[in-house]
N, C-alpha and C positions, 0 to 999 in steps of 0.2 A: 727687107723686110720690116712692116711698122709693131711698134712694140705695144703691148697691151700699155691702155693710158687709167691707172687707178683717180677715179676722181675721189678729190675730198672737198670737206663743207667746213662754212667755220658757224657756229650755233651764234647767231645775234639776239634769241629769245626764243623762253621755253616756255610762256605761258602755264607754270609750277608745275610742271612737268618734271618727273623725282631724275629722269634715266637723260636727261638732256642738261650739262655745264656752258652757259654765257660764256662765250669766246673760246670754246674749246672747239680743234677741231674734230672731226667724224671722218670715217671711210663710208664709199657709198658704194650700193649695189646698183647694176640697171634695173631698171622696174617702167618698161617702155609704156604698160598699163596705166600704172599709178602716176604718170609724169603726166597722162590726157588728164586728169585729174587733178593735177596741180598737186602731187604730193610725192616724195623723192624716201626713196630706201635708203636708210639710213642703220648703220650698226653703232649701238646706241650704249650705254653704261654701264648696260645689262650685261651686253657684247653678244647681245642677240642681236635682229637686224628687223624691224622696225617701221611703217612708213610715220612720215612727217609733212605737215606744212611745207611746202616749198618757201614759203614768206619765212621760217626757223632761221635759213641759212643764209650766206652769200656762198656762192659756188665759187671756188676757187683752184686756179691749174699756178699748182707746184711747179718745180722747176725735176727734172728726172730724180735728180741725186736726193732730195728733197722729201720728195716722194718714197724714195729707200729707206732712208732714215725716219721717217713717221712709223713709217710700217714695222720695219726693224722692232723700235721704242713698243710702239702696238705689241706686237709677236711677245719682246721680253717684261713686259706686265703685265698681259696676260696669262703667261706662262705662273708666274710669280702668283701670283691670283687661284690658279688652278691647285699650286702646290699649295698653298696655305688654305684651303678647302679641303684636304686633303688631309692633314694637319689637328 
């Protein structure tokens, strides 16, 4: 059984977009329609997914173990941010 692959990208520039940090790893979501137009759906610093030009990123396939670690770190960070907003 093939496992779902969670693609990641590394931001290489952001053209002054406040919700992207160069050299940071971001998770992507599939969006075939956007890909046809040269865009990629990325979960950015706001925690929401938005379309960005593909040339802002380097597509990168991490080993599965590394992907799991990145997702775990993202979930911990996201949960901490949510708790801080409640206080």
